[in-house]
C-alpha positions in Angstrom: 7.6 -2.7 -22.7 5.0 -3.1 -19.9 5.8 -5.8 -17.2 3.5 -8.6 -16.8 1.5 -8.5 -13.4 -0.7 -11.0 -11.8 -4.3 -9.7 -11.2 -4.9 -8.4 -7.6 -6.2 -10.9 -5.3 -8.1 -10.5 -2.0 -8.9 -13.5 0.1 -10.6 -14.1 3.3 -9.6 -15.5 6.6 -11.3 -18.1 8.5 -12.5 -17.2 12.1 -10.3 -20.1 13.4 -7.1 -18.5 11.8 -8.2 -15.1 13.0 -8.7 -16.0 16.7 -5.5 -18.0 16.7 -3.3 -15.3 15.1 -0.4 -14.4 17.4 -0.4 -10.8 16.0 -4.0 -10.3 17.3 -3.3 -7.9 20.1 -6.3 -8.7 22.3 -7.0 -11.6 24.9 -10.1 -13.4 23.3 -11.7 -16.8 24.0 -14.5 -18.6 22.2 -17.8 -18.7 24.2 -20.1 -20.7 21.8 -20.5 -21.7 18.2 -17.3 -23.7 17.7 -19.0 -25.5 14.7 -18.6 -22.4 12.6 -14.9 -21.6 13.0 -14.4 -22.2 9.3 -16.7 -19.3 8.3 -14.8 -16.6 6.3 -14.2 -13.0 7.2 -13.6 -11.3 4.0 -14.0 -7.5 5.0 -11.1 -5.7 6.8 -13.7 -3.3 8.6 -15.8 -4.4 11.7 -19.5 -3.5 12.1 -20.9 -2.2 15.3 -24.7 -2.1 14.5 -26.8 -1.9 17.6 -29.9 -1.6 15.6 -29.8 -5.3 14.6 -31.0 -5.9 18.2 -34.3 -4.4 17.5 -34.7 -6.1 14.1 -33.1 -3.6 11.7 -30.8 -5.9 9.7 -30.6 -3.8 6.7 -26.9 -3.1 5.8 -25.5 -5.8 8.0 -22.8 -7.6 6.2 -22.1 -11.3 7.3 -18.5 -11.2 6.2 -17.6 -8.5 8.7 -16.9 -9.0 12.4 -20.0 -7.9 14.5 -18.9 -6.2 17.6 -21.1 -5.6 20.7 -19.9 -3.3 23.3 -21.0 -2.3 26.8 -23.7 0.0 25.4 -25.4 -2.8 23.4 -25.1 -5.3 26.3 -26.5 -2.9 28.8 -29.5 -2.6 26.5 -29.8 -6.3 26.2 -29.6 -6.8 30.0 -32.5 -4.5 30.4 -34.9 -6.6 28.3 -37.1 -9.4 29.5 -36.0 -13.1 28.7 -38.3 -13.2 25.7 -37.1 -9.9 24.1 -33.6 -11.1 24.7 -34.3 -14.3 22.8 -35.8 -12.1 20.0 -32.8 -9.7 20.0 -30.4 -12.7 19.6 -32.5 -14.3 17.0 -32.2 -10.9 15.0 -28.5 -10.9 15.2 -27.7 -14.5 14.5 -30.3 -15.0 11.7 -28.1 -13.1 9.2 -25.4 -15.8 9.9 -22.5 -13.3 10.8 -19.0 -14.7 10.4 -18.0 -13.8 14.0 -19.7 -11.9 16.9 -17.2 -10.3 19.3 -18.3 -9.1 22.7 -15.9 -6.6 24.5 -15.0 -5.6 28.1 -15.3 -9.2 29.3 -18.9 -8.8 30.2 -21.1 -11.8 30.9 -22.7 -13.0 27.7 -26.5 -13.4 28.1 -27.8 -17.0 28.0 -30.0 -16.4 25.1 -27.2 -15.3 23.0 -25.1 -18.3 23.9 -27.9 -20.7 23.0 -28.6 -18.9 19.7 -24.9 -18.9 18.7 -24.6 -22.5 19.5 -27.8 -23.5 17.6 -26.9 -21.4 14.5 -23.2 -22.4 14.4 -22.1 -18.8 14.7 -18.8 -18.3 16.6 -19.3 -16.0 19.6 -16.1 -14.8 21.3 -15.4 -12.5 24.2 -12.4 -10.3 24.8 -11.2 -8.4 27.9 -10.3 -5.1 26.1 -12.4 -2.1 25.7 -14.3 -1.7 22.5 -12.1 1.0 21.0 -9.0 -1.2 21.6 -10.5 -4.2 20.1 -11.7 -2.4 17.0 -8.1 -0.9 16.5 -6.5 -4.3 16.9 -8.8 -6.1 14.5 -8.5 -3.4 11.9 -4.8 -3.5 12.0 -4.6 -7.3 11.7 -7.4 -7.5 9.1 -5.7 -4.7 7.0 -2.6 -7.1 6.9 -4.3 -10.4 6.3 -6.9 -9.1 3.8 -4.8 -6.5 1.9 -5.2 -6.6 -2.0 -2.1 -8.2 -3.5 -0.3 -8.6 -6.7 3.0 -9.8 -8.1 5.2 -7.7 -10.4 8.4 -8.7 -12.3 11.2 -6.1 -11.8 13.6 -4.9 -9.2 12.8 -2.7 -6.2 15.5 -0.6 -4.6 15.5 2.0 -1.7 17.3 5.2 -3.1 17.7 8.0 -0.6 14.5 6.5 1.2 12.5 6.5 -2.1 11.2 3.2 -3.1 12.3 3.0 -6.9 10.8 0.2 -8.9 12.7 -0.7 -12.0 10.8 -2.1 -15.0 11.8 -3.4 -18.3 12.0 -6.5 -20.5 14.1 -9.4 -19.3 17.8 -9.1 -19.7 17.8 -5.2 -20.3 20.0 -4.6 -17.1 17.8 -4.1 -14.1 19.7 -6.4 -11.7 23.0 -5.0 -12.8 21.7 -1.5 -12.2 20.5 -2.4 -8.8 23.8 -4.0 -7.9 25.4 -0.7 -8.9 23.1 1.2 -6.7 23.9 -1.1 -3.8 27.6 -0.4 -4.2 26.8 3.3 -4.2 25.3 2.8 -0.6 21.6 2.1 -1.3 19.7 -0.8 -0.4 18.1 -3.8 -2.2 14.4 -4.8 -1.4 13.6 -7.3 -4.0 14.9 -8.7 -7.3 13.0 -10.5 -10.1 9.7 -11.1 -8.2 8.1 -8.4 -6.2 5.2 -9.1 -4.0 3.1 -6.0 -3.8 0.2 -5.2 -1.3 -2.1 -2.2 -0.8 -2.3 -0.3 2.4 -4.7 2.6 3.3 -4.6 5.4 2.5 -3.6 4.8 -1.2 0.0 3.2 -0.5 1.5 0.1 -2.2 4.4 -1.7 -0.5 6.8 -4.2 -2.2 8.8 -7.1 -0.7 10.7 -10.0 -2.0 9.4 -13.5 -2.3 10.5 -15.5 0.9 12.8 -17.7 -1.2 14.5 -14.9 -3.1 14.9 -12.6 0.0 18.4 -10.8 0.0 19.4 -12.3 -3.3 20.0 -10.9 -6.8 20.7 -12.6 -10.1 23.3 -11.1 -12.3 23.9 -12.6 -15.6 27.5 -14.1 -15.8 27.8 -14.1 -11.9 24.8 -16.1 -10.9 22.9 -15.7 -7.6 24.5 -13.2 -5.2 23.6 -13.0 -1.5 23.7 -9.1 -0.9 23.4 -9.4 2.8 26.4 -11.6 3.0 28.4 -9.5 0.6 27.7 -6.0 1.8 26.1 -6.4 5.3 22.6 -5.9 6.8 22.5 -2.2 5.8 22.6 -3.1 2.2 19.1 -4.8 2.3 15.6 -4.0 3.3 12.7 -6.3 3.8 9.9 -4.0 2.8 9.5 -0.5 1.1 6.7 1.6 -0.2 6.8 2.1 -4.0 7.2 5.9 -4.7 8.6 6.0 -8.3 8.6 3.8 -11.3 11.6 3.8 -13.7 10.8 2.1 -17.0 14.0 1.0 -18.8 13.8 1.1 -22.7 16.4 0.6 -25.3 16.5 1.5 -29.1 14.9 4.4 -30.7 12.0 5.6 -28.4 12.9 9.3 -28.5 9.4 10.1 -29.7 8.0 8.7 -26.4 10.3 10.6 -24.1 9.2 13.6 -22.0 12.0 16.1 -22.7 10.8 18.7 -20.2 9.4 16.5 -17.5 6.0 18.0 -17.4 3.9 15.3 -18.8 3.4 13.6 -15.4 3.1 10.0 -16.5 1.8 7.5 -13.9 1.2 3.7 -13.8 -1.4 2.1 -11.5 -0.5 -0.6 -9.1 -3.4 -2.0 -7.2 -5.5 1.1 -8.3 -2.9 3.4 -6.8 -1.3 5.8 -9.4 2.6 6.0 -9.0 4.6 8.4 -11.0 6.7 7.0 -13.8 9.7 8.1 -15.8 11.4 6.5 -18.8 15.0 5.9 -19.2 16.6 4.9 -22.5 19.7 2.7 -22.0 22.6 3.3 -24.3 26.4 2.6 -24.0 28.0 5.1 -21.8 25.0 6.2 -20.0 25.1 5.6 -16.2 21.7 4.2 -15.4 22.4 4.3 -11.7 23.4 8.0 -11.7 20.2 8.9 -13.5 18.2 6.8 -11.1 19.8 8.7 -8.1 18.8 12.1 -9.8 15.3 10.7 -10.3 15.1 9.8 -6.6 16.4 13.3 -5.6 13.9 14.9 -7.9 11.1 12.9 -6.3 12.1 14.1 -2.9 12.1 17.7 -4.3 8.5 17.2 -5.8 7.4 15.7 -2.6 8.3 19.1 -0.8 6.2 20.9 -3.4 9.1 22.0 -5.7 9.0 21.0 -9.4 11.9 22.2 -11.4 10.3 21.5 -14.7 7.1 23.4 -14.1 9.2 26.3 -12.6 11.3 26.5 -15.7 8.4 26.4 -18.1 6.7 29.3 -15.9 9.8 31.4 -16.4 9.6 30.9 -20.3 6.0 31.9 -20.3 6.6 34.9 -18.1 9.3 36.1 -20.4 7.2 35.7 -23.5 4.2 37.7 -22.1 5.6 41.0 -23.1 8.4 41.3 -25.5 10.0 44.4 -27.0 9.7 44.8 -30.9 12.4 46.1 -33.1 10.8 49.7 -32.9 11.1 49.5 -29.2 7.3 49.3 -28.6 6.1 46.5 -26.3 3.6 44.0 -27.7 2.0 40.8 -26.4 3.1 37.5 -27.3 1.0 34.5 -27.0 2.6 32.3 -24.3 3.3 28.6 -24.8 0.4 27.9 -22.4 -2.4 29.9 -20.8 -0.7 32.6 -18.8 -1.1 32.4 -14.9 0.5 30.8 -11.9 0.7 27.1 -12.3 0.4 25.3 -9.1 2.9 22.6 -8.3 1.4 19.3 -8.3 0.5 17.9 -4.9 2.7 15.3 -3.5 0.0 12.9 -3.2 -1.0 13.2 -7.0 1.4 10.4 -8.0 3.3 9.5 -4.8 1.5 7.2 -2.4 2.7 9.2 0.6 5.6 11.9 1.0 8.8 10.0 1.4 10.9 10.7 4.5 14.2 12.8 4.1 17.1 11.0 2.5 19.7 9.2 4.6 23.4 9.4 4.3 24.5 6.9 1.6 26.5 3.9 3.2 29.7 2.8 1.6 30.1 -0.9 0.5 32.4 -3.2 2.3 35.7 -3.6 0.5 
């Protein structure tokens, strides 16, 4: 059964919050336009369009941070006072959310006056343009990342982020607890906050109130960090594999050979999905460990299922008849080398090599 998810959201950030953010790794101060500090920055990429200074405003996006570097300012300084006022009017007439001048250069008076009159925040930083752009991109990627919320359990198994899905009460938390006892790490239980990161990765973490905790029916709320130590938990992990728990008779839906390549999209990123049917006597945690190991193997370019099918097709291409003559047999699929799926086909990024499992505290 599919798990309910909240629609992806992407909110903006005010200029006031952006400039005051402690994670912004540049030294910046506001030179003019304090009345516009509540304007929104809604795009994670900056814009460095020098052509706007000559009146070409096509393509300029007000929700982006507009950056003027040494090249643009040297051009402005070479203009007459009247042309400087015209250039400033071109830039501030589109009501940009924030204009940032780099390298700590002196701001032309016409730009200060136009920023103040239009209520557009004009800031200056001491760093070079390339450094300022990198720091802005890093922070805006974090603050403006598309987000969603998923009901499930996220665990780190051999450095593979495994998302356990299934209907309520099917045993996701109990399985996660068993995996922790086997030396793996809990990331989030019940509510998983997911966010997108370029290029094509989805990370999950626990809601702040639920961090390090897991609910096991009959035992209540358990603090995994206190019970097993800091090595049993992880604050955040990339989602590499989805395991869908099912119960009952769903044999017709199972991929017996493992060649179908099912995937589920999270924030537009396809993540490979496998289905496990829970029955008495089956060790779900052992199967998940095998799924994680197989995912590491796939990321390295080795797919056991496809290799097995290739061997069968190769053996059926020419088969001896009862008379001893050789005749062709139609293979189960078109003959020819079948390339292994790329690691990026379903996985957001190649997972790192597995770490040595940790033993639980007695």
